[in-house]
Structures are given as structure tokens and as C-alpha cells.
C-alpha positions as CSV (number, residue, x, y, z in Angstrom):
1,M,257.1,124.2,174.6
2,D,260.7,124.4,175.8
3,S,261.7,121.9,173.1
4,F,260.0,124.1,170.5
5,Y,261.9,127.2,171.5
6,A,265.1,125.2,171.7
7,A,264.5,124.0,168.1
8,C,263.7,127.5,166.9
9,N,266.9,128.9,168.6
10,Q,269.0,126.1,167.0
11,I,267.6,126.9,163.5
12,D,268.3,130.6,164.1
13,T,271.8,129.9,165.3
14,D,272.5,127.6,162.4
15,L,271.3,130.1,159.8
16,G,272.6,133.2,161.6
17,L,269.2,134.7,161.2
18,N,266.2,135.7,163.3
19,L,263.4,133.9,161.6
20,Y,261.2,133.4,164.6
21,H,259.1,136.1,166.3
22,D,257.6,136.1,169.8
23,H,254.1,137.1,168.7
24,H,253.6,133.7,167.0
25,D,255.3,130.4,167.3
26,Y,256.0,129.7,163.6
27,L,258.6,130.3,161.0
28,V,258.2,133.5,158.9
29,M,257.8,132.4,155.3
30,P,257.3,135.3,152.9
31,G,255.9,134.6,149.5
32,V,253.5,131.9,150.5
33,E,250.3,134.0,150.6
34,G,247.3,132.3,152.3
35,F,249.4,129.5,153.9
36,E,248.9,129.4,157.7
37,Q,251.2,127.1,159.6
38,T,249.8,124.6,162.1
39,T,253.1,123.1,163.2
40,F,256.6,124.3,163.6
41,P,259.3,122.8,161.3
42,V,260.1,119.1,162.0
43,L,263.3,117.7,160.8
44,L,262.6,114.3,159.1
45,D,265.2,111.6,158.4
46,D,264.0,111.4,154.9
47,S,261.9,113.5,152.5
48,P,258.3,112.4,152.1
49,R,258.6,111.0,148.6
50,A,258.0,107.6,147.0
51,H,260.9,105.3,147.8
52,N,260.5,102.8,145.0
53,V,263.6,104.1,143.3
54,K,266.5,101.6,143.2
55,N,269.5,102.7,145.4
56,H,267.4,105.4,147.1
57,I,269.6,107.7,149.3
58,A,267.9,109.3,152.3
59,H,267.7,113.1,152.3
60,P,266.8,114.8,155.6
61,C,264.3,117.7,155.2
62,Y,262.1,120.0,157.2
63,L,258.4,119.4,157.1
64,I,256.1,122.3,157.7
65,E,252.4,121.6,157.9
66,G,249.6,124.2,157.4
67,N,246.3,125.2,155.9
68,F,245.7,127.2,152.8
69,F,243.0,129.9,153.0
70,S,241.9,131.4,149.7
71,Q,241.2,135.1,149.6
72,D,238.1,134.2,147.7
73,N,236.8,132.2,150.7
74,A,237.3,135.2,153.0
75,E,235.6,137.6,150.7
76,E,232.7,135.4,149.8
77,A,232.1,134.0,153.3
78,G,232.2,130.4,152.0
79,V,229.6,130.9,149.2
80,R,231.2,129.8,145.9
81,T,229.8,129.1,142.4
82,C,230.8,126.5,139.9
83,P,233.1,127.9,137.2
84,S,231.4,125.5,134.6
85,C,227.6,125.9,135.3
86,G,227.3,128.8,137.8
87,H,225.5,126.8,140.5
88,I,226.5,126.9,144.2
89,I,229.3,124.4,145.0
90,H,229.8,122.7,148.3
91,I,232.8,121.5,150.3
92,N,233.5,118.0,149.3
93,D,236.7,117.1,151.0
94,R,239.9,118.3,152.7
95,I,242.9,117.4,150.6
96,S,246.7,117.8,151.2
97,C,249.7,118.0,149.0
98,N,253.5,118.2,149.5
99,I,255.2,121.2,147.9
100,R,258.9,121.8,148.0
101,H,260.0,125.2,149.3
102,L,263.3,127.0,149.8
103,P,265.8,125.2,152.0
104,I,266.3,126.0,155.7
105,G,270.0,126.0,156.2
106,R,271.4,122.9,154.6
107,Y,268.1,120.9,154.6
108,S,265.4,121.0,152.0
109,T,261.9,122.1,153.1
110,V,258.6,120.4,152.3
111,M,255.3,122.2,153.0
112,K,252.3,119.9,153.6
113,V,249.5,122.2,152.4
114,N,245.9,121.3,153.4
115,S,243.2,122.9,151.2
116,I,239.5,122.4,150.4
117,Q,238.0,120.4,147.5
118,Y,234.6,121.6,146.2
119,Y,231.8,119.7,144.5
120,C,229.1,120.9,142.2
121,P,226.0,118.7,142.6
122,H,224.5,120.1,139.3
123,C,227.3,119.2,136.9
124,Q,229.1,116.8,139.2
125,N,232.6,118.4,138.8
126,T,235.1,118.8,141.6
127,Y,237.3,121.8,142.0
128,K,240.1,122.9,144.4
129,D,241.6,126.2,145.2
130,S,244.6,127.1,143.2
131,L,247.7,127.8,145.4
132,P,249.1,131.2,144.3
133,F,252.5,130.4,145.7
134,K,252.8,127.0,143.8
135,S,254.7,127.0,140.5
136,P,252.5,125.9,137.6
137,H,253.2,122.3,136.5
138,H,255.6,121.7,139.4
139,M,255.2,120.6,143.0
140,M,257.3,123.5,144.3
141,T,256.8,127.1,145.3
142,N,257.4,129.9,142.8
143,Q,260.4,131.0,144.9
144,L,262.1,127.6,144.7
145,Y,261.4,127.4,141.0
146,K,263.1,130.8,140.4
147,C,266.1,129.7,142.4
148,T,266.5,126.4,140.5
149,G,267.4,128.4,137.4
150,D,264.3,127.2,135.5
151,G,262.3,130.4,136.2
152,S,263.2,133.9,135.2
153,A,264.2,135.9,138.2
């Protein structure tokens, strides 16, 4: 745990901020509703992207892993119905995706978000929770999308 606190203090020092709090051991990330961190930020030597690009240049980044908990799940206690046919759907799988987020200091940040995939045995469709903090049609958070100049601030 000492190495964790040393890493937290180093990030705070580098940024000149106090992003860490004593009541939990994770980075405070406003704007990512429903995302619950399971690891503290890990600095990777390269971002988790496909490397089949010619002349690829490594880009260090922070990776933050966590789970997404839908507000619907909490309110309905896990009972969900199919949006197509109205029958009860079941948990089919646990899936993850990498979503880019605002940088921490000079390094980009990637959130590995684990969520639930549902299956309807009646119509045989699968569904997953929509991530409210993910920008539509992009693998980045709404906050990062606004900062890139593509979104309206």
C-alpha cells in the first residue's frame, strides 16, 4: 500500500492538485456517473490500442480500471425487460471497453470500463447498458470530446 500512496502523492505533486482523498483510495473523476474504480491509475509504457500501424510511436498513458453500475440496475434490483419484446432479460456476459478520458498531467488517460451484457431468450437479442459519460459514436468521455473542440462547450 505504501507504493500506492507514493504514486498518489507523485501525481498530486506533478499536477499541483489534491485529487486523492483519504476516505477512498482512488482518483476522484467527476463526470463519469456510475463508474466505480477497482484499481488506482497505472502508468503504462504505451496506450492500449492496436499496434498494426506502420511507424507506431509509443504513447505512455494512465490506465484506470473499473465497473459501470447503471442506475436502472439499482432501482430495478436486477430485473430488466427486453426493449424489443418486453420479456425478462438475463445477464449474458461481462464485457469491457477502453474509453479515453481527460489527461492526468502530461499523460493521456484510458478507462477500462467493465459492464454487463444482457440476453433475451424470447427474441434472442443482446443488449448492454449505455454509458452516460461516453460520447456517442466515439470511444471517449463527453468531457474529453468537449475539450477536443469537436463538442460544443
